[in-house]
C-alpha positions as a LaTeX table, in Angstrom:
\begin{tabular}{lrrr}
\hline
Residue & $x$ (\AA) & $y$ (\AA) & $z$ (\AA) \\
\hline
Unk1 & 22.81 & $-78.14$ & $-114.62$ \\
Unk2 & 24.46 & $-80.87$ & $-113.54$ \\
Unk3 & 22.49 & $-84.18$ & $-113.05$ \\
Unk4 & 23.73 & $-87.44$ & $-110.79$ \\
Unk5 & 23.54 & $-89.23$ & $-114.38$ \\
Unk6 & 26.46 & $-86.88$ & $-115.65$ \\
Unk7 & 28.46 & $-86.60$ & $-112.15$ \\
Unk8 & 28.41 & $-90.31$ & $-112.43$ \\
Unk9 & 29.59 & $-90.57$ & $-116.27$ \\
Unk10 & 33.28 & $-90.81$ & $-116.58$ \\
Unk11 & 32.85 & $-87.76$ & $-119.21$ \\
Unk12 & 30.23 & $-85.60$ & $-117.83$ \\
Unk13 & 29.86 & $-84.04$ & $-120.97$ \\
Unk14 & 29.02 & $-87.45$ & $-122.90$ \\
Unk15 & 26.30 & $-89.36$ & $-122.54$ \\
Unk16 & 27.29 & $-93.34$ & $-121.38$ \\
Unk17 & 27.59 & $-95.48$ & $-124.70$ \\
Unk18 & 25.44 & $-98.20$ & $-125.08$ \\
Unk19 & 22.91 & $-96.90$ & $-122.48$ \\
Unk20 & 20.04 & $-95.32$ & $-123.57$ \\
Unk21 & 18.40 & $-92.44$ & $-121.04$ \\
Unk22 & 14.89 & $-93.92$ & $-121.63$ \\
Unk23 & 16.24 & $-97.88$ & $-120.72$ \\
Unk24 & 14.88 & $-99.09$ & $-117.41$ \\
Unk25 & 17.53 & $-99.62$ & $-114.82$ \\
Unk26 & 18.96 & $-103.15$ & $-114.40$ \\
Unk27 & 17.48 & $-104.71$ & $-110.95$ \\
Unk28 & 20.43 & $-105.83$ & $-108.78$ \\
Unk29 & 18.15 & $-108.70$ & $-107.87$ \\
Unk30 & 17.28 & $-110.20$ & $-111.15$ \\
Unk31 & 17.76 & $-113.99$ & $-111.74$ \\
Unk32 & 18.64 & $-113.57$ & $-115.60$ \\
Unk33 & 21.57 & $-115.54$ & $-116.62$ \\
Unk34 & 20.64 & $-115.16$ & $-120.56$ \\
Unk35 & 21.05 & $-112.24$ & $-122.72$ \\
Unk36 & 18.28 & $-110.36$ & $-123.79$ \\
Unk37 & 16.35 & $-111.66$ & $-126.34$ \\
Unk38 & 17.35 & $-111.05$ & $-130.38$ \\
Unk39 & 14.94 & $-109.03$ & $-132.76$ \\
Unk40 & 13.61 & $-112.01$ & $-134.04$ \\
Unk41 & 12.53 & $-113.09$ & $-131.08$ \\
Unk42 & 10.68 & $-109.80$ & $-129.90$ \\
Unk43 & 6.71 & $-109.69$ & $-130.37$ \\
Unk44 & 6.58 & $-113.89$ & $-129.72$ \\
Unk45 & 3.92 & $-112.83$ & $-127.30$ \\
Unk46 & 5.61 & $-115.09$ & $-124.80$ \\
Unk47 & 8.42 & $-114.51$ & $-122.42$ \\
Unk48 & 9.88 & $-117.05$ & $-120.16$ \\
Unk49 & 12.49 & $-116.08$ & $-117.07$ \\
Unk50 & 16.08 & $-117.50$ & $-117.61$ \\
Unk51 & 16.90 & $-118.99$ & $-114.56$ \\
Unk52 & 19.28 & $-120.87$ & $-114.22$ \\
Unk53 & 19.64 & $-124.91$ & $-115.20$ \\
Unk54 & 17.15 & $-126.67$ & $-112.49$ \\
Unk55 & 16.62 & $-123.27$ & $-110.94$ \\
Unk56 & 19.31 & $-122.80$ & $-108.17$ \\
Unk57 & 22.67 & $-120.95$ & $-108.77$ \\
Unk58 & 25.58 & $-123.24$ & $-109.34$ \\
Unk59 & 27.48 & $-122.10$ & $-105.89$ \\
Unk60 & 24.10 & $-122.89$ & $-103.87$ \\
Unk61 & 24.17 & $-126.55$ & $-105.90$ \\
Unk62 & 27.96 & $-127.47$ & $-105.00$ \\
Unk63 & 27.03 & $-126.12$ & $-101.00$ \\
Unk64 & 24.28 & $-128.88$ & $-101.39$ \\
Unk65 & 26.51 & $-131.51$ & $-103.14$ \\
Unk66 & 29.14 & $-131.13$ & $-100.11$ \\
Unk67 & 26.45 & $-131.19$ & $-97.56$ \\
Unk68 & 25.32 & $-134.68$ & $-99.53$ \\
Unk69 & 28.88 & $-135.98$ & $-99.60$ \\
Unk70 & 29.05 & $-135.53$ & $-95.96$ \\
Unk71 & 25.83 & $-137.35$ & $-95.21$ \\
Unk72 & 26.46 & $-140.07$ & $-97.35$ \\
Unk73 & 30.17 & $-140.63$ & $-95.28$ \\
Unk74 & 28.06 & $-140.44$ & $-92.37$ \\
Unk75 & 24.89 & $-142.53$ & $-92.61$ \\
Unk76 & 21.99 & $-141.28$ & $-90.41$ \\
Unk77 & 23.99 & $-137.83$ & $-89.12$ \\
Unk78 & 22.10 & $-134.92$ & $-89.91$ \\
Unk79 & 24.24 & $-132.39$ & $-91.51$ \\
Unk80 & 22.93 & $-128.52$ & $-91.46$ \\
Unk81 & 23.22 & $-126.50$ & $-95.32$ \\
Unk82 & 21.72 & $-123.25$ & $-96.03$ \\
Unk83 & 18.41 & $-123.95$ & $-97.12$ \\
Unk84 & 17.35 & $-121.24$ & $-100.25$ \\
Unk85 & 14.02 & $-119.90$ & $-100.70$ \\
Unk86 & 11.98 & $-121.64$ & $-103.56$ \\
Unk87 & 8.94 & $-121.05$ & $-105.51$ \\
Unk88 & 6.86 & $-122.61$ & $-103.14$ \\
Unk89 & 5.86 & $-122.54$ & $-99.35$ \\
Unk90 & 8.62 & $-124.68$ & $-96.95$ \\
Unk91 & 7.05 & $-127.40$ & $-95.77$ \\
Unk92 & 5.55 & $-128.09$ & $-99.19$ \\
Unk93 & 8.75 & $-130.08$ & $-100.62$ \\
Unk94 & 11.42 & $-127.57$ & $-100.57$ \\
Unk95 & 14.60 & $-129.93$ & $-98.81$ \\
Unk96 & 13.57 & $-132.22$ & $-101.45$ \\
Unk97 & 13.82 & $-130.16$ & $-104.33$ \\
Unk98 & 16.48 & $-128.35$ & $-103.72$ \\
Unk99 & 18.42 & $-131.62$ & $-103.67$ \\
Unk100 & 16.90 & $-132.93$ & $-106.53$ \\
Unk101 & 18.07 & $-130.05$ & $-108.45$ \\
Unk102 & 22.02 & $-130.38$ & $-107.01$ \\
Unk103 & 22.10 & $-133.69$ & $-108.80$ \\
Unk104 & 19.88 & $-133.67$ & $-111.72$ \\
Unk105 & 21.31 & $-133.78$ & $-115.08$ \\
Unk106 & 20.23 & $-133.37$ & $-118.95$ \\
Unk107 & 20.84 & $-137.49$ & $-119.40$ \\
Unk108 & 18.44 & $-138.03$ & $-115.72$ \\
Unk109 & 14.67 & $-139.22$ & $-115.74$ \\
Unk110 & 12.46 & $-137.93$ & $-113.09$ \\
Unk111 & 9.43 & $-139.64$ & $-111.54$ \\
Unk112 & 7.62 & $-137.25$ & $-108.58$ \\
Unk113 & 5.02 & $-138.84$ & $-106.60$ \\
Unk114 & 3.15 & $-137.72$ & $-103.82$ \\
Unk115 & 1.48 & $-140.48$ & $-100.89$ \\
Unk116 & 2.17 & $-142.86$ & $-104.16$ \\
Unk117 & 0.33 & $-141.58$ & $-106.65$ \\
Unk118 & 1.30 & $-139.72$ & $-109.83$ \\
Unk119 & $-1.07$ & $-137.40$ & $-110.46$ \\
Unk120 & $-1.62$ & $-135.30$ & $-107.14$ \\
Unk121 & $-1.18$ & $-131.84$ & $-107.29$ \\
Unk122 & 2.18 & $-131.77$ & $-105.30$ \\
Unk123 & 3.61 & $-134.22$ & $-107.70$ \\
Unk124 & 2.07 & $-132.70$ & $-110.79$ \\
Unk125 & 3.41 & $-129.41$ & $-109.82$ \\
Unk126 & 6.99 & $-130.41$ & $-108.74$ \\
Unk127 & 7.29 & $-132.48$ & $-112.01$ \\
Unk128 & 6.37 & $-129.50$ & $-113.99$ \\
Unk129 & 8.77 & $-127.42$ & $-112.31$ \\
Unk130 & 11.69 & $-129.37$ & $-113.17$ \\
Unk131 & 10.29 & $-130.18$ & $-116.77$ \\
Unk132 & 10.56 & $-125.91$ & $-117.33$ \\
Unk133 & 13.88 & $-125.33$ & $-115.32$ \\
Unk134 & 16.05 & $-128.60$ & $-116.15$ \\
Unk135 & 14.09 & $-129.85$ & $-119.82$ \\
Unk136 & 14.51 & $-133.21$ & $-118.08$ \\
Unk137 & 12.20 & $-136.53$ & $-119.06$ \\
Unk138 & 9.76 & $-137.72$ & $-116.81$ \\
Unk139 & 8.04 & $-140.67$ & $-116.17$ \\
Unk140 & 5.66 & $-142.72$ & $-113.87$ \\
Unk141 & 7.31 & $-145.63$ & $-114.25$ \\
Unk142 & 9.61 & $-146.70$ & $-111.40$ \\
Unk143 & 12.18 & $-148.82$ & $-113.41$ \\
Unk144 & 12.73 & $-146.29$ & $-115.50$ \\
Unk145 & 13.33 & $-143.05$ & $-113.49$ \\
Unk146 & 16.86 & $-142.42$ & $-112.41$ \\
Unk147 & 15.74 & $-140.15$ & $-109.60$ \\
Unk148 & 12.41 & $-140.59$ & $-107.52$ \\
Unk149 & 11.47 & $-137.90$ & $-105.43$ \\
Unk150 & 9.06 & $-138.70$ & $-102.81$ \\
Unk151 & 6.51 & $-137.53$ & $-100.25$ \\
Unk152 & 5.41 & $-140.07$ & $-98.08$ \\
Unk153 & 5.75 & $-143.42$ & $-99.68$ \\
Unk154 & 8.54 & $-145.78$ & $-101.34$ \\
Unk155 & 7.38 & $-147.49$ & $-104.64$ \\
Unk156 & 6.06 & $-151.26$ & $-104.40$ \\
Unk157 & 8.66 & $-152.10$ & $-107.48$ \\
Unk158 & 11.85 & $-153.09$ & $-106.20$ \\
Unk159 & 14.40 & $-150.31$ & $-106.83$ \\
Unk160 & 17.49 & $-151.09$ & $-108.36$ \\
Unk161 & 21.28 & $-149.89$ & $-108.28$ \\
Unk162 & 22.09 & $-146.49$ & $-109.71$ \\
Unk163 & 18.68 & $-145.31$ & $-108.68$ \\
Unk164 & 18.75 & $-142.53$ & $-106.35$ \\
Unk165 & 15.19 & $-142.00$ & $-104.17$ \\
Unk166 & 14.88 & $-138.16$ & $-102.66$ \\
Unk167 & 12.60 & $-137.64$ & $-99.63$ \\
Unk168 & 10.52 & $-135.03$ & $-98.66$ \\
Unk169 & 11.16 & $-134.50$ & $-95.03$ \\
Unk170 & 8.94 & $-131.56$ & $-92.70$ \\
Unk171 & 11.09 & $-132.91$ & $-89.28$ \\
Unk172 & 14.21 & $-134.56$ & $-89.49$ \\
Unk173 & 14.81 & $-134.76$ & $-85.58$ \\
Unk174 & 13.26 & $-138.05$ & $-84.48$ \\
Unk175 & 13.84 & $-136.89$ & $-80.93$ \\
Unk176 & 12.26 & $-133.13$ & $-81.36$ \\
Unk177 & 8.83 & $-134.36$ & $-79.42$ \\
Unk178 & 10.90 & $-135.92$ & $-76.69$ \\
Unk179 & 13.22 & $-132.90$ & $-76.25$ \\
Unk180 & 12.63 & $-129.66$ & $-77.67$ \\
Unk181 & 16.39 & $-127.94$ & $-77.17$ \\
Unk182 & 18.35 & $-128.49$ & $-79.94$ \\
Unk183 & 21.64 & $-128.27$ & $-78.55$ \\
Unk184 & 20.50 & $-131.50$ & $-75.70$ \\
Unk185 & 19.14 & $-133.61$ & $-79.05$ \\
Unk186 & 22.80 & $-133.02$ & $-81.01$ \\
Unk187 & 24.29 & $-134.35$ & $-77.26$ \\
Unk188 & 21.75 & $-137.10$ & $-77.28$ \\
Unk189 & 22.72 & $-138.08$ & $-80.88$ \\
Unk190 & 26.62 & $-137.62$ & $-80.17$ \\
Unk191 & 26.54 & $-139.91$ & $-77.17$ \\
Unk192 & 24.44 & $-142.36$ & $-78.52$ \\
Unk193 & 22.10 & $-141.71$ & $-75.84$ \\
Unk194 & 18.44 & $-143.14$ & $-76.76$ \\
Unk195 & 16.72 & $-144.29$ & $-73.97$ \\
Unk196 & 14.22 & $-141.66$ & $-74.23$ \\
Unk197 & 13.16 & $-142.91$ & $-77.43$ \\
Unk198 & 12.68 & $-146.91$ & $-76.22$ \\
Unk199 & 10.99 & $-145.00$ & $-72.99$ \\
Unk200 & 8.17 & $-143.67$ & $-75.25$ \\
Unk201 & 8.20 & $-146.77$ & $-77.27$ \\
Unk202 & 7.65 & $-149.33$ & $-74.09$ \\
Unk203 & 5.05 & $-146.67$ & $-72.61$ \\
Unk204 & 2.81 & $-146.88$ & $-75.92$ \\
Unk205 & 2.75 & $-151.01$ & $-75.32$ \\
Unk206 & 2.02 & $-150.37$ & $-71.87$ \\
Unk207 & $-0.99$ & $-148.59$ & $-72.62$ \\
Unk208 & $-2.05$ & $-150.12$ & $-75.83$ \\
Unk209 & $-0.52$ & $-153.18$ & $-75.71$ \\
Unk210 & 1.54 & $-152.34$ & $-79.06$ \\
Unk211 & 3.42 & $-149.79$ & $-80.56$ \\
Unk212 & 0.92 & $-147.38$ & $-82.07$ \\
Unk213 & 3.46 & $-145.43$ & $-84.14$ \\
Unk214 & 1.87 & $-145.72$ & $-88.01$ \\
Unk215 & 3.92 & $-143.41$ & $-89.65$ \\
Unk216 & 7.57 & $-142.26$ & $-89.21$ \\
Unk217 & 8.42 & $-144.89$ & $-87.42$ \\
Unk218 & 12.26 & $-144.61$ & $-85.81$ \\
Unk219 & 14.96 & $-146.41$ & $-87.01$ \\
Unk220 & 18.61 & $-147.35$ & $-86.17$ \\
Unk221 & 20.97 & $-146.34$ & $-88.95$ \\
Unk222 & 24.54 & $-148.61$ & $-89.21$ \\
Unk223 & 24.11 & $-149.53$ & $-85.62$ \\
Unk224 & 24.80 & $-145.88$ & $-84.49$ \\
Unk225 & 22.35 & $-143.15$ & $-85.36$ \\
Unk226 & 18.36 & $-142.88$ & $-84.65$ \\
Unk227 & 16.87 & $-141.92$ & $-87.73$ \\
Unk228 & 13.65 & $-140.12$ & $-89.04$ \\
Unk229 & 12.65 & $-142.22$ & $-92.35$ \\
Unk230 & 10.16 & $-139.04$ & $-93.08$ \\
Unk231 & 6.73 & $-139.52$ & $-92.73$ \\
Unk232 & 6.54 & $-142.92$ & $-94.57$ \\
Unk233 & 3.99 & $-145.71$ & $-93.42$ \\
Unk234 & 6.20 & $-148.30$ & $-90.95$ \\
Unk235 & 5.16 & $-150.56$ & $-93.85$ \\
Unk236 & 7.68 & $-148.98$ & $-96.20$ \\
Unk237 & 10.35 & $-149.31$ & $-93.54$ \\
Unk238 & 11.77 & $-152.59$ & $-94.38$ \\
Unk239 & 12.21 & $-151.32$ & $-98.11$ \\
Unk240 & 15.19 & $-149.08$ & $-96.76$ \\
Unk241 & 17.09 & $-152.09$ & $-95.39$ \\
Unk242 & 20.01 & $-153.01$ & $-97.43$ \\
Unk243 & 18.20 & $-150.79$ & $-100.65$ \\
Unk244 & 20.46 & $-150.98$ & $-103.73$ \\
Unk245 & 19.52 & $-147.58$ & $-104.45$ \\
Unk246 & 20.88 & $-144.12$ & $-102.51$ \\
Unk247 & 18.92 & $-142.15$ & $-100.63$ \\
Unk248 & 18.46 & $-138.83$ & $-99.52$ \\
Unk249 & 16.77 & $-136.58$ & $-97.09$ \\
Unk250 & 15.78 & $-133.28$ & $-97.54$ \\
Unk251 & 13.98 & $-130.59$ & $-94.99$ \\
Unk252 & 14.03 & $-127.09$ & $-96.35$ \\
Unk253 & 12.26 & $-125.58$ & $-93.66$ \\
Unk254 & 14.81 & $-127.48$ & $-90.80$ \\
Unk255 & 17.58 & $-126.75$ & $-93.03$ \\
Unk256 & 19.28 & $-130.44$ & $-92.61$ \\
Unk257 & 20.25 & $-132.95$ & $-95.19$ \\
Unk258 & 20.92 & $-136.70$ & $-94.40$ \\
Unk259 & 21.41 & $-139.94$ & $-96.25$ \\
Unk260 & 21.43 & $-143.48$ & $-96.41$ \\
Unk261 & 24.15 & $-145.17$ & $-98.91$ \\
Unk262 & 23.25 & $-148.47$ & $-100.98$ \\
Unk263 & 23.28 & $-151.35$ & $-98.99$ \\
Unk264 & 23.15 & $-150.01$ & $-95.56$ \\
Unk265 & 21.64 & $-151.26$ & $-92.26$ \\
Unk266 & 18.45 & $-149.78$ & $-91.43$ \\
Unk267 & 16.60 & $-151.58$ & $-88.60$ \\
Unk268 & 13.46 & $-150.47$ & $-87.02$ \\
Unk269 & 13.04 & $-150.19$ & $-83.08$ \\
Unk270 & 11.47 & $-152.84$ & $-81.69$ \\
Unk271 & 11.95 & $-154.92$ & $-78.31$ \\
Unk272 & 12.20 & $-158.76$ & $-78.05$ \\
Unk273 & 9.19 & $-159.54$ & $-76.94$ \\
Unk274 & 7.79 & $-157.40$ & $-79.01$ \\
Unk275 & 8.77 & $-157.09$ & $-82.53$ \\
Unk276 & 8.41 & $-154.87$ & $-85.30$ \\
Unk277 & 5.24 & $-155.68$ & $-87.40$ \\
Unk278 & 4.05 & $-153.70$ & $-90.30$ \\
Unk279 & 0.35 & $-152.91$ & $-91.39$ \\
Unk280 & $-2.08$ & $-155.84$ & $-93.26$ \\
Unk281 & $-5.30$ & $-155.54$ & $-94.13$ \\
Unk282 & $-8.24$ & $-158.01$ & $-94.11$ \\
Unk283 & $-8.92$ & $-157.76$ & $-98.07$ \\
Unk284 & $-6.67$ & $-156.96$ & $-101.55$ \\
Unk285 & $-6.82$ & $-154.12$ & $-103.39$ \\
Unk286 & $-10.38$ & $-153.90$ & $-105.16$ \\
Unk287 & $-9.11$ & $-152.61$ & $-108.46$ \\
Unk288 & $-6.06$ & $-154.83$ & $-109.05$ \\
Unk289 & $-6.21$ & $-157.74$ & $-106.33$ \\
Unk290 & $-3.18$ & $-156.90$ & $-104.90$ \\
Unk291 & $-2.35$ & $-158.67$ & $-101.23$ \\
Unk292 & 1.35 & $-157.50$ & $-100.55$ \\
Unk293 & 0.91 & $-153.16$ & $-101.06$ \\
Unk294 & 0.02 & $-150.54$ & $-98.79$ \\
Unk295 & $-3.55$ & $-149.73$ & $-99.35$ \\
Unk296 & $-5.50$ & $-146.26$ & $-98.91$ \\
Unk297 & $-9.42$ & $-146.36$ & $-97.92$ \\
Unk298 & $-11.52$ & $-144.62$ & $-100.55$ \\
Unk299 & $-15.17$ & $-143.67$ & $-99.91$ \\
Unk300 & $-17.18$ & $-144.15$ & $-103.10$ \\
Unk301 & $-20.26$ & $-142.44$ & $-102.36$ \\
Unk302 & $-22.99$ & $-140.76$ & $-99.69$ \\
Unk303 & $-23.85$ & $-143.70$ & $-97.92$ \\
Unk304 & $-20.75$ & $-145.24$ & $-96.47$ \\
Unk305 & $-19.62$ & $-147.18$ & $-99.04$ \\
Unk306 & $-15.76$ & $-147.83$ & $-99.45$ \\
Unk307 & $-13.04$ & $-149.58$ & $-100.79$ \\
Unk308 & $-8.89$ & $-150.16$ & $-100.72$ \\
Unk309 & $-6.67$ & $-149.63$ & $-103.34$ \\
Unk310 & $-3.13$ & $-149.27$ & $-103.71$ \\
Unk311 & $-1.47$ & $-146.21$ & $-102.82$ \\
Unk312 & 1.25 & $-146.79$ & $-105.46$ \\
Unk313 & $-0.78$ & $-145.52$ & $-108.48$ \\
Unk314 & 1.36 & $-147.19$ & $-111.02$ \\
Unk315 & 1.85 & $-150.31$ & $-109.19$ \\
Unk316 & $-1.76$ & $-150.71$ & $-109.57$ \\
Unk317 & $-2.07$ & $-149.56$ & $-113.20$ \\
Unk318 & 0.73 & $-152.10$ & $-113.99$ \\
Unk319 & $-1.25$ & $-155.05$ & $-112.76$ \\
Unk320 & $-4.28$ & $-153.94$ & $-114.14$ \\
Unk321 & $-2.49$ & $-153.99$ & $-117.43$ \\
Unk322 & $-1.25$ & $-157.66$ & $-116.59$ \\
Unk323 & $-4.96$ & $-158.51$ & $-116.50$ \\
Unk324 & $-5.08$ & $-158.77$ & $-112.58$ \\
Unk325 & $-8.60$ & $-157.92$ & $-111.38$ \\
Unk326 & $-10.41$ & $-156.48$ & $-108.35$ \\
Unk327 & $-13.52$ & $-157.67$ & $-107.14$ \\
Unk328 & $-14.49$ & $-153.66$ & $-107.20$ \\
Unk329 & $-13.33$ & $-152.90$ & $-110.62$ \\
Unk330 & $-16.10$ & $-152.85$ & $-112.68$ \\
Unk331 & $-18.08$ & $-150.56$ & $-110.20$ \\
Unk332 & $-15.51$ & $-148.61$ & $-109.97$ \\
Unk333 & $-15.35$ & $-147.98$ & $-113.73$ \\
Unk334 & $-18.60$ & $-147.65$ & $-113.58$ \\
Unk335 & $-18.61$ & $-144.56$ & $-111.28$ \\
Unk336 & $-15.70$ & $-142.91$ & $-113.38$ \\
Unk337 & $-13.38$ & $-143.36$ & $-110.79$ \\
Unk338 & $-10.88$ & $-145.32$ & $-112.32$ \\
Unk339 & $-10.55$ & $-145.93$ & $-116.17$ \\
Unk340 & $-10.26$ & $-149.77$ & $-117.12$ \\
Unk341 & $-7.09$ & $-150.86$ & $-118.18$ \\
Unk342 & $-7.16$ & $-153.64$ & $-120.53$ \\
Unk343 & $-4.22$ & $-156.32$ & $-120.72$ \\
\hline
\end{tabular}
């Protein structure tokens, strides 16, 4: 009796060479790119999936690089790209991860921050992901990194030429809340019809006396395109202007990439009689005493106690290591909220 296996075999009377009839069928969707483990590796107790370098396949990387080249050539313009499935849900940084995966190399040093901190869950998970799939060095020092992937902050330390900032962007279209139709927003960008955005800012001033937008504050890039700078606080907007680093923005869920080449003009939208202003605080950082950094409010007890600390955790730690002391550092150390760094 002939079976399906003998029919498909070039010589029905002979079994296919090199294939055991008891061997499991190879999955067509397998991600393995390496040969099977050698006999001496068997029985080690650990098996690691043989993903491609930095997880993405080379064809996808080339596609993303082509989109990046176009985005760099036209600053602020949103370039569509084929966003891939990643090992985390869309909306949690898949766009930034895909950009990093497309440009990272063995000689790079990666820094990942989330809301300015290096030790949050999102930052630690992404950092470990690239450690496992690309075997790259990681760091918490801004000046040591060649690639900095960030969610919602720009480091306090000045960026250097040759560094690349990769932003995770949830909503790349700055006009989306004003015009929900994608076809119309594309026309508005093509014709540079941005009066609707100016009206929105004017209505804020008419109602509240000032522009109340505190994050994702729209900017005009190179005198041409209005761009969403990702949900960074408007405190960070001036850092983007004429920055010596290359800035790349990736929105995985919305399938858009845009970029700011080094030394590009970035102007926050404002009016002559209501100039753009950043946030300010009435007190310095409680840990390092910095008065020129972006501060987060931290609740210290159940009785309403609070303190303001630097959002950039490495910047705050560096200042404490240099001998700077905030007014609440001793109290925070006693509550085990922070380890006191000795100079």
